[in-house]
NUZALUM-519145 format. One record per residue (C-alpha): residue in three letters; x, z, y. Coordinates in steps of 0.2 Angstrom, whole numbers, padded with zeros to 4 digits, always signed. Layout:
// NUZALUM-519145
ALAXZY
...
END
This chain:
// NUZALUM-519145
MET+0441+0511+0460
ALA+0449+0494+0462
PHE+0468+0492+0462
ALA+0477+0480+0474
HIS+0496+0476+0475
LEU+0503+0483+0491
HIS+0521+0481+0488
VAL+0525+0462+0484
HIS+0540+0451+0487
THR+0538+0432+0487
GLU+0550+0418+0488
TYR+0553+0423+0506
SER+0562+0438+0501
LEU+0578+0428+0499
LEU+0589+0431+0484
ASP+0576+0445+0479
GLY+0558+0439+0476
SER+0552+0424+0465
ASN+0534+0424+0468
LYS+0527+0408+0474
ILE+0512+0412+0486
LYS+0500+0400+0478
GLU+0504+0406+0460
TYR+0503+0424+0466
VAL+0486+0422+0473
GLU+0480+0413+0457
LYS+0487+0428+0447
ILE+0478+0442+0456
LYS+0462+0432+0456
ALA+0464+0429+0437
LEU+0466+0448+0435
GLY+0450+0452+0444
MET+0458+0459+0460
THR+0449+0456+0476
ALA+0464+0460+0488
GLY+0483+0459+0488
ALA+0497+0460+0500
ILE+0514+0452+0503
THR+0528+0463+0510
ASP+0544+0453+0511
HIS+0560+0460+0515
GLY+0562+0461+0534
VAL+0553+0444+0537
MET+0535+0437+0539
TYR+0539+0419+0535
GLY+0525+0418+0521
VAL+0511+0427+0530
ILE+0502+0411+0536
ASP+0503+0402+0520
PHE+0497+0418+0510
TYR+0483+0421+0522
LYS+0476+0403+0520
ALA+0478+0403+0501
ALA+0470+0420+0499
ARG+0455+0416+0510
GLU+0453+0400+0501
ALA+0453+0409+0484
GLY+0441+0423+0490
ILE+0455+0436+0491
ASN+0457+0448+0505
PRO+0474+0445+0512
VAL+0484+0461+0517
LEU+0498+0456+0528
GLY+0514+0466+0529
CYS+0532+0468+0528
GLU+0545+0479+0520
VAL+0555+0483+0535
TYR+0573+0490+0536
VAL+0574+0506+0546
ALA+0591+0510+0554
LYS+0598+0527+0549
ARG+0603+0530+0567
THR+0597+0518+0580
ARG+0596+0499+0579
HIS+0610+0498+0591
ASP+0623+0507+0580
ARG+0635+0496+0570
GLU+0648+0507+0562
HIS+0651+0501+0544
LEU+0652+0517+0535
LEU+0637+0524+0544
ASP+0625+0509+0547
ARG+0628+0497+0533
LYS+0613+0503+0523
SER+0595+0506+0530
TYR+0580+0514+0524
HIS+0565+0504+0517
LEU+0548+0506+0524
ILE+0531+0497+0520
LEU+0520+0492+0535
LEU+0503+0484+0532
CYS+0492+0477+0546
GLU+0476+0486+0548
ASN+0469+0474+0561
GLN+0474+0461+0574
LYS+0483+0474+0585
GLY+0493+0479+0569
TYR+0498+0461+0566
GLN+0504+0458+0584
ASN+0514+0474+0583
LEU+0521+0470+0566
VAL+0527+0453+0573
LYS+0535+0462+0587
LEU+0544+0474+0576
VAL+0550+0460+0564
SER+0556+0449+0579
LEU+0565+0463+0588
ALA+0573+0469+0571
SER+0582+0452+0571
LEU+0585+0450+0589
ASP+0591+0468+0594
GLY+0594+0477+0577
PHE+0602+0465+0566
TYR+0617+0472+0556
GLN+0618+0467+0538
LYS+0599+0467+0539
PRO+0586+0465+0552
ARG+0583+0483+0557
VAL+0570+0493+0567
ASP+0572+0511+0572
TRP+0562+0526+0577
GLU+0561+0520+0595
LEU+0553+0503+0590
LEU+0541+0511+0578
SER+0536+0523+0591
GLN+0532+0509+0603
TYR+0523+0497+0590
HIS+0515+0507+0577
GLU+0497+0505+0582
GLY+0486+0496+0570
LEU+0498+0498+0556
ILE+0497+0507+0539
CYS+0513+0514+0533
LEU+0519+0518+0515
SER+0534+0529+0513
GLY+0543+0516+0503
CYS+0552+0514+0486
LEU+0568+0523+0480
ALA+0576+0516+0496
GLY+0564+0524+0508
GLU+0569+0539+0518
VAL+0558+0551+0509
ALA+0563+0546+0492
GLN+0581+0546+0497
LYS+0580+0564+0503
LEU+0572+0569+0486
THR+0585+0560+0476
GLY+0598+0569+0486
ASP+0589+0586+0482
ASP+0583+0588+0500
TYR+0565+0593+0498
ALA+0564+0601+0515
GLY+0571+0586+0523
ALA+0559+0574+0514
LYS+0544+0585+0519
GLU+0550+0585+0537
THR+0552+0566+0537
ALA+0535+0563+0529
LEU+0527+0575+0542
ARG+0536+0566+0556
TYR+0529+0549+0550
ARG+0512+0556+0548
THR+0512+0562+0566
LEU+0517+0545+0572
PHE+0505+0534+0561
GLY+0491+0546+0560
ALA+0484+0556+0545
GLU+0473+0541+0540
ASN+0487+0528+0541
TYR+0502+0536+0532
PHE+0504+0537+0513
LEU+0517+0543+0501
GLU+0521+0529+0490
ILE+0524+0532+0471
GLN+0531+0520+0459
ASN+0535+0521+0440
HIS+0547+0508+0433
GLN+0555+0520+0421
ILE+0569+0522+0433
ARG+0578+0539+0431
ASP+0577+0543+0450
GLU+0559+0538+0451
LEU+0554+0548+0436
ARG+0563+0563+0444
ASN+0555+0561+0461
LEU+0537+0559+0455
PRO+0533+0577+0453
GLN+0541+0581+0470
LEU+0531+0567+0478
ILE+0515+0575+0470
ARG+0520+0592+0476
LEU+0523+0585+0494
SER+0506+0577+0494
ARG+0498+0593+0489
GLU+0507+0604+0501
THR+0505+0592+0516
GLY+0488+0583+0512
ILE+0497+0566+0514
PRO+0488+0555+0501
LEU+0497+0545+0488
ALA+0498+0526+0486
ALA+0503+0520+0469
THR+0512+0503+0470
ASN+0523+0492+0459
ASP+0539+0485+0467
ALA+0533+0467+0462
HIS+0545+0453+0463
ASP+0538+0441+0449
ILE+0521+0437+0443
ARG+0526+0438+0425
END
């Protein structure tokens, strides 16, 4: 079974990613991979350049974004409650998914910007068709609830997202960067997958090609 990076930040994740798109494509080709994604923080500035570079190199480009999800709604702007958002990975499955992701990312900035461009449950409910959803890194809602010892809440959240995106299009994201909370959450994510039937997706939170 081939592995493809599905959680990758490029130079367009400002102050966060250092991957240059051309170098990233060259790297995944050199590693023998046939596909790769970009999922920059809250923006899609790099998707056209990535698409062109990947196709030219014979790599299947997976277009995506790590969106910020408001903890309440995208309209709420109280500092103590709304300054932090959950992370969520969205990947385009088809043309409809690309159109919906463009819409989500645009509205996140136009309607939901507070500290970061934010979507909310209302927008996700409107524009989820054609998108594959990964539950996210340690900053994702499922992971945050597990870190806070709220297994029941994590399970409820995962089931809610599966209902929205569909059983074929929602995955529990697992990562292992030797971070204490990741290591602590891993057995709980595996348990959650077994109890719900939600499949796992192994990713690296990649910010640099080295």
